[in-house]
C-alpha positions in Angstrom: 58.4 122.1 91.5 56.3 120.8 88.7 56.1 117.0 88.5 54.5 115.9 85.2 53.4 112.3 85.6 52.3 109.5 83.4 48.8 108.3 83.9 50.1 105.2 85.6 52.0 107.2 88.2 49.1 109.5 88.8 47.0 106.5 89.6 49.6 105.1 92.0 49.9 108.4 93.8 46.1 108.9 93.8 46.4 112.6 93.0 44.4 114.8 90.7 46.6 116.6 88.2 46.5 120.4 88.1 45.5 121.7 84.6 47.4 124.5 82.8 50.3 124.7 85.2 53.5 126.3 83.8 56.8 126.3 85.6 60.4 127.3 84.6 61.9 124.3 82.9 64.8 124.0 85.4 62.2 123.2 88.1 60.0 120.9 86.0 60.4 117.2 85.7 58.7 114.5 83.5 58.2 111.5 85.7 57.2 107.8 85.3 56.9 104.7 87.5 58.4 101.4 86.3 59.1 98.0 87.8 62.7 97.0 88.3 63.6 93.8 90.1 59.9 93.6 90.9 60.1 96.9 92.9 58.4 100.2 92.1 60.9 102.6 90.7 60.3 106.3 89.9 62.4 108.1 87.3 62.4 111.9 87.2 63.9 113.7 84.1 64.5 117.4 84.2 62.7 119.3 81.4 65.6 121.7 80.8 68.7 119.6 80.9 67.6 115.9 80.9 69.3 115.2 84.2 67.7 112.1 85.8 66.9 111.2 89.4 65.8 107.8 90.6 63.8 106.5 93.5 63.7 102.7 94.1 61.7 100.2 96.1 58.8 102.5 96.8 56.0 101.0 98.9 52.4 102.3 99.5 53.5 104.3 102.5 56.3 106.0 100.5 53.9 107.0 97.8 51.8 108.8 100.4 54.9 110.8 101.4 56.0 111.3 97.8 56.6 115.0 98.1 59.2 114.6 100.9 60.9 111.7 99.0 61.2 113.8 95.9 62.9 116.7 97.8 65.2 114.3 99.6 66.1 112.5 96.4 67.0 115.8 94.8 69.1 116.8 97.8 71.0 113.5 98.0 71.7 113.5 94.3 73.1 117.0 94.3 75.2 116.1 97.3 76.5 113.1 95.4 77.6 115.6 92.7 79.5 117.6 95.4 77.3 120.6 94.8 77.9 123.3 97.5 75.5 122.9 100.4 74.1 126.4 100.1 73.4 125.9 96.4 71.6 122.6 97.1 69.3 124.4 99.5 68.8 127.3 97.1 67.8 125.0 94.3 65.3 123.1 96.4 63.8 126.4 97.9 63.6 128.0 94.4 61.7 124.9 93.2 58.8 125.8 95.5 55.9 123.6 96.4 55.4 120.4 94.5 52.5 120.4 92.0 51.4 117.5 89.9 50.3 117.6 86.3 50.0 115.3 83.3 52.9 114.8 80.9 52.5 117.4 78.2 55.1 117.0 75.5 55.9 113.9 73.3 59.5 114.9 73.0 59.9 115.2 76.8 58.0 111.9 77.2 60.4 110.2 74.8 63.4 111.6 76.8 61.8 110.3 80.0 61.3 106.8 78.5 64.9 106.7 77.4 66.0 107.4 81.0 63.7 104.6 82.2 65.4 102.2 79.8 68.8 103.2 81.1 67.7 102.6 84.7 66.6 99.1 83.7 69.8 98.4 81.8 72.1 99.6 84.7 70.0 98.1 87.4 73.1 96.4 88.9 74.0 99.9 90.2 70.9 100.1 92.4 71.4 100.3 96.1 69.0 97.7 97.5 69.1 99.3 101.0 67.7 102.7 100.1 64.9 104.4 98.3 67.3 107.1 97.2 69.7 106.3 94.3 72.1 109.2 93.9 74.9 107.0 92.5 72.7 105.6 89.7 71.1 109.0 89.1 74.6 110.5 88.6 75.8 107.6 86.4 72.9 107.7 83.9 73.0 111.5 83.8 76.6 111.3 82.6 75.6 109.4 79.5 75.5 111.4 76.2 72.0 111.7 74.7 70.7 113.2 71.5 69.5 116.8 71.6 66.7 116.4 69.1 68.6 118.5 66.5 71.1 116.0 65.3 73.6 116.8 68.0 74.4 115.4 71.5 74.5 116.7 75.0 75.7 115.5 78.4 72.8 116.0 80.8 75.1 116.3 83.8 77.2 119.0 82.1 74.0 120.9 81.1 72.7 120.7 84.7 76.0 122.1 86.0 75.7 125.0 83.6 72.2 125.7 84.8 73.3 125.6 88.4 76.2 127.9 87.7 73.7 130.4 86.1 71.6 130.1 89.2 74.5 130.6 91.6 76.7 132.9 89.6 79.9 131.1 90.9 81.7 127.8 91.0 79.2 125.2 92.2 81.5 122.4 93.5 83.1 122.0 96.9 84.2 118.9 98.7 86.9 117.4 100.9 89.5 115.5 98.8 92.5 113.4 99.4 95.9 113.5 97.6 96.9 109.9 97.3 100.2 108.5 96.2 99.7 105.1 94.5 102.8 103.0 93.8 102.8 99.7 91.8 105.1 97.2 93.6 107.8 96.1 91.0 111.3 94.8 91.4 113.2 97.4 89.4 110.9 99.9 87.6 109.2 102.8 89.2 105.5 103.1 88.3 103.4 105.5 90.4 100.5 107.9 90.1 99.6 110.8 92.4 95.8 111.3 92.4 93.4 113.7 94.0 90.0 112.1 94.8 87.0 113.2 96.7 87.1 111.5 100.1 83.5 110.5 99.7 84.3 108.4 96.6 83.1 104.8 96.8 85.6 102.0 96.6 83.8 100.7 93.5 84.5 104.1 91.9 88.0 104.2 93.3 88.7 100.8 91.6 87.7 102.4 88.3 89.8 105.4 88.8 92.9 103.3 89.6 92.2 101.1 86.6 92.2 104.3 84.4 95.2 105.9 86.0 97.3 102.8 85.4 95.9 101.8 82.1 94.5 98.5 83.3 91.6 96.9 81.3 89.5 95.6 84.2 89.8 92.1 82.8 90.4 90.5 86.2 89.3 90.5 89.9 90.5 93.0 92.4 90.4 93.6 96.2 91.3 96.4 98.7 93.1 95.6 101.9 92.6 98.2 104.6 95.2 98.4 107.4 95.2 99.5 111.0 98.1 100.3 113.2 99.0 96.7 114.3 102.3 95.5 113.0 104.0 92.1 112.7 107.1 90.5 111.4 106.2 89.4 107.9 109.6 87.8 107.1 108.1 84.4 107.7 104.5 85.1 106.6 103.4 84.1 103.1 100.2 85.9 102.8 99.6 88.7 100.3 97.2 90.5 102.6 99.9 92.0 104.8 101.3 95.4 104.0 104.9 95.8 102.9 105.5 97.6 106.2 104.2 94.7 108.3 100.8 96.2 108.9 98.0 93.7 109.5 94.8 94.2 107.4 91.6 95.0 109.3 89.3 94.2 106.4 89.3 93.1 102.8 86.9 94.8 100.4 86.0 92.8 97.3 84.1 93.6 94.1 82.4 90.3 93.5 80.0 88.2 95.6 81.7 85.1 94.3 84.8 86.0 96.4 82.8 85.7 99.6 82.9 81.9 99.1 86.6 82.1 100.0 86.0 83.8 103.3 88.5 82.7 106.0 89.6 83.5 109.5 92.6 85.6 108.4 90.7 88.8 107.6 87.0 89.7 107.3 85.8 90.1 103.7 83.1 92.5 102.6 81.6 93.7 99.4 83.0 97.1 98.4 79.6 98.3 97.0 78.4 101.4 98.9 81.5 101.7 101.1 83.3 105.0 100.8 86.9 105.9 101.2 86.1 108.4 104.0 85.1 105.5 106.2 88.7 104.3 106.6 90.8 107.4 106.2 93.6 108.0 107.1 94.4 104.2 107.1 96.8 102.9 104.5 95.4 100.7 101.7 96.6 98.1 99.3 94.8 97.5 96.0 95.4 94.1 94.4 94.5 93.5 90.7 94.6 90.2 88.8 95.2 87.5 91.3 97.2 85.5 88.8 99.8 88.2 87.9 99.2 89.7 91.4 99.7 93.4 90.8 99.9 95.1 94.2 99.3 98.9 94.4 100.1 100.7 97.7 98.0 103.8 98.5 99.3 106.5 100.9 97.3 109.6 101.7 99.7 112.6 101.5 97.3 115.5 102.1 93.6 116.3 102.8 92.2 119.3 100.8 89.2 120.8 102.6 87.8 122.8 99.7 88.4 120.9 96.5 86.6 122.9 93.7 85.9 120.0 91.4 83.6 117.0 91.5 85.8 114.4 89.9 89.3 112.8 90.5 92.4 113.9 88.7 95.9 112.6 88.2 98.3 115.3 89.2 101.5 113.6 88.1 103.0 110.1 87.6 105.9 108.1 86.3 106.5 104.8 84.6 104.6 102.5 82.2 102.1 100.0 83.5 102.9 96.4 82.5 100.7 94.8 79.8 97.7 92.8 80.9 98.5 89.0 81.3 102.3 89.5 80.9 102.9 87.0 83.6 103.5 89.0 86.7 106.8 90.6 87.8 108.9 87.9 86.2 107.0 88.0 82.9 107.2 91.8 82.8 111.0 91.7 83.2 111.3 89.3 80.3 109.0 91.5 78.2 111.2 94.5 78.9 114.4 92.6 78.0 112.9 91.6 74.7 111.5 95.0 73.6 114.8 96.6 74.6 116.7 94.4 72.1 115.7 94.9 68.4 117.9 91.9 67.5 116.0 89.5 69.7 114.1 87.0 67.6 110.9 87.7 69.4 111.2 91.5 69.3 108.6 92.2 66.5 106.0 89.8 67.9 106.5 91.1 71.5 106.2 94.7 70.4 103.0 93.9 68.5 101.6 92.0 71.4 102.5 94.8 73.9 100.7 97.4 71.7 97.7 95.1 71.4 97.5 95.0 75.2 97.7 98.8 75.4 101.3 99.1 76.6 102.4 102.7 76.0 104.3 105.6 77.6 102.8 107.4 80.5 100.8 110.5 79.3 99.2 112.7 81.9 96.6 114.2 79.6 95.6 110.7 78.3 95.4 109.4 81.8 93.0 112.1 82.9 90.9 111.6 79.8 90.7 107.9 80.8 89.8 108.8 84.4 87.0 111.1 83.2 85.6 108.3 81.0 85.6 105.7 83.8 84.4 108.1 86.6 
């Protein structure tokens, strides 16, 4: 594996670059060290496909063990992409010993610098608890970049193609869950059946649900996770209980501000870094918009052991999602009554408002496009 370093990184590593080294582009990386949140951060950019891998919070002792950290960062990032285990090992083994050299191409340096800027811009995605940053690496590698010839490429898709050429077969495999998600409404049926990798983070699952139901992510959200304990909820006025009387064991939230409202009812924890697999097969409730209070119930219907994709999909669904800020269940009923009556004095204005809020018929193809954009 050829690591072509900036002068700054070579000085930090205290290594002497090898002159005249050539390596297959798939196993060559242009590499720089930058400072993010006052921590040393290394960004590797593949010479062939522009896929990026990030290491964060490196200390002096980590730089002395940089070879091991590079290999582990590559391994964890490929695992995050749900690349087959044997192909991950094949890629690392085919990369060979790590050799250091100077950066050698202005075009490749420019690509590397652009990836460094993306790391700085999306620094909120960094996992403060780890050197390895597979989630951030995956995210910035999904962003379209110029190909230098007036066109554009998706680095992750280019990398997948390179790995397929290396393996000669489908490169993805993971365990996935088929989940039925129902929006709790009085009269209308609105539901989506999704298949998602079980290792998906709750932060990503939030984005997938938003896309599947056509929400705009304008408001706060939370996940309630349920155990087996049941209670009579007829006299309990707390939205945390499940419709079947199950008591929540934890509430996962997306914002640190919500921690200020911690109480004795249920423990609250930030969703960042927590994966769905940690709580399966527990039932889950997803609340969105604490004003309109849209409650989505998640039920796992099936576990697929060998899912051959690395992204979620909507398999089927029914019903239209209410417009944002319609006023909860009551407001949605009034909205439906008005748009069902062309003679109503508010018909035209309500139709225009609904369209401006993205209210439209359920379309499976469009939903999956939206999921792909969000994921």
